[in-house]
C-alpha positions as CSV (number, residue, x, y, z in Angstrom):
1,G,13.9,-11.0,24.2
2,E,11.4,-11.9,21.5
3,Y,8.5,-10.1,23.2
4,C,10.5,-6.8,23.6
5,F,11.6,-7.0,20.0
6,A,8.0,-7.6,18.9
7,V,6.6,-4.7,20.9
8,E,9.2,-2.4,19.2
9,M,8.3,-3.7,15.8
10,L,4.5,-3.6,16.2
11,G,4.3,-0.2,18.0
12,Q,1.0,0.5,19.6
13,P,-1.8,-2.0,20.5
14,S,-3.9,-0.1,17.8
15,T,-1.6,-1.2,15.0
16,V,-3.4,-3.2,12.3
17,L,-1.6,-6.1,10.7
18,V,-2.2,-7.2,7.1
19,R,-1.3,-10.5,5.5
20,N,1.4,-10.1,2.9
21,G,0.0,-10.8,-0.5
22,D,3.2,-10.2,-2.4
23,Y,4.4,-13.7,-3.2
24,N,7.9,-12.5,-4.2
25,S,8.5,-11.0,-0.7
26,L,7.3,-13.9,1.3
27,P,9.9,-16.1,3.1
28,R,11.6,-18.6,0.8
29,N,12.2,-21.1,3.6
30,P,9.4,-22.8,5.5
31,L,8.4,-20.9,8.7
32,P,7.9,-23.3,11.6
33,M,4.3,-22.8,12.7
34,G,2.3,-24.5,15.4
35,R,-1.3,-24.3,16.5
36,D,-0.8,-20.9,18.2
37,E,0.9,-19.4,15.2
38,F,-2.0,-20.5,12.9
39,I,-4.6,-19.1,15.4
40,V,-2.8,-15.7,15.5
41,L,-2.4,-15.6,11.7
42,L,-6.1,-16.5,11.2
43,H,-7.1,-13.5,13.3
44,A,-4.7,-11.1,11.7
45,D,-7.1,-10.3,8.9
46,G,-6.1,-6.7,8.0
47,T,-8.9,-5.2,10.0
48,R,-8.1,-6.2,13.6
49,T,-5.6,-4.4,15.7
50,A,-2.9,-6.2,17.6
51,K,-5.0,-5.9,20.7
52,E,-8.1,-7.4,19.0
53,V,-6.0,-10.3,17.6
54,M,-4.9,-11.0,21.1
55,Q,-8.4,-10.9,22.5
56,A,-9.9,-13.0,19.6
57,S,-7.1,-15.7,19.8
58,G,-7.7,-16.4,23.5
59,L,-4.0,-16.7,24.0
60,E,-1.8,-14.9,26.5
61,E,-0.5,-11.4,25.5
62,I,3.1,-12.4,25.6
63,T,2.5,-15.3,23.2
64,V,0.4,-13.3,20.7
65,I,2.7,-10.3,20.6
66,S,5.8,-12.6,20.2
67,I,4.1,-14.5,17.4
68,L,3.0,-11.3,15.6
69,G,6.5,-10.0,15.9
70,K,7.9,-13.2,14.4
71,L,5.4,-13.1,11.5
72,V,6.2,-9.4,10.8
73,D,9.9,-10.0,11.0
74,A,9.5,-12.9,8.5
75,G,7.4,-10.8,6.1
76,V,4.3,-12.9,6.5
77,L,2.4,-10.0,8.1
78,L,2.9,-6.3,7.4
79,V,2.3,-3.4,9.8
80,K,-0.5,-1.4,8.3
81,A,-1.0,1.5,10.6
82,E,-2.5,2.6,13.8
83,R,-6.3,2.6,13.6
84,Q,-7.1,5.3,16.2
85,L,-5.4,8.6,16.2
86,R,-5.4,10.8,19.2
87,T,-8.1,13.4,19.0
88,D,-5.7,16.3,18.9
89,D,-3.8,14.6,16.0
90,A,-7.0,13.9,14.1
91,A,-8.1,17.5,14.4
92,E,-4.7,18.8,13.3
93,L,-4.6,16.3,10.4
94,Q,-8.1,17.4,9.3
95,A,-7.2,21.1,9.5
96,H,-4.1,20.4,7.3
97,R,-6.2,18.4,4.8
98,D,-8.7,21.3,4.7
99,S,-6.0,23.9,4.0
100,V,-4.4,21.7,1.3
101,W,-7.8,21.0,-0.3
102,A,-8.6,24.8,-0.3
103,E,-5.2,25.5,-2.0
104,V,-5.6,22.7,-4.6
105,S,-9.2,23.9,-5.3
106,Q,-8.0,27.5,-5.9
107,L,-5.2,26.2,-8.2
108,L,-7.7,24.2,-10.2
109,D,-10.1,27.1,-10.4
110,D,-7.3,29.3,-11.7
111,I,-6.4,26.6,-14.3
112,V,-10.0,26.2,-15.5
113,E,-10.7,29.9,-15.7
114,G,-7.2,30.6,-17.0
115,P,-5.8,33.8,-18.5
116,E,-7.7,33.1,-21.7
117,A,-11.1,33.6,-19.9
118,A,-10.0,37.0,-18.7
119,S,-8.6,38.2,-22.0
120,G,-11.5,36.8,-24.2
121,A,-9.3,34.2,-26.0
122,A,-10.3,32.9,-29.4
123,A,-12.7,30.0,-29.7
124,P,-11.1,26.6,-30.7
125,S,-12.3,26.9,-34.3
126,D,-10.4,30.2,-34.7
127,V,-7.1,28.7,-33.4
128,P,-4.8,27.1,-35.9
129,G,-4.9,23.3,-35.5
130,G,-8.1,23.7,-33.5
131,A,-11.4,21.9,-34.0
132,A,-12.6,23.7,-37.2
133,S,-15.7,22.7,-39.0
134,P,-15.0,20.9,-42.3
135,S,-15.3,23.0,-45.4
């Protein structure tokens, strides 16, 4: 029930949960919270994974995951991301970033050099409306 729903919502144990700081999207009605809920919320600090929250809380896995799911469903916590990527995914992502960066760098170089540099364009003082020295 609750546990299975929470597992689907949270994803992997490496998912990081962040407290929702957007007052307008927080629940309007009071959320019933006991000692366990407060302990879990305390440890969900935006840097810990779901697994680390579970370990730090000292509570059983089923309890922690169910509470995290309830807090995410209510909008009190937000799912940030998975902290660890698989090595293959990380290498593929880095290769993609490198190729995009190379392409962007080339575009920026072309813009900076521009067609004016190749054709010997006029200096700004020679262009109408340019920065001419006062006469």
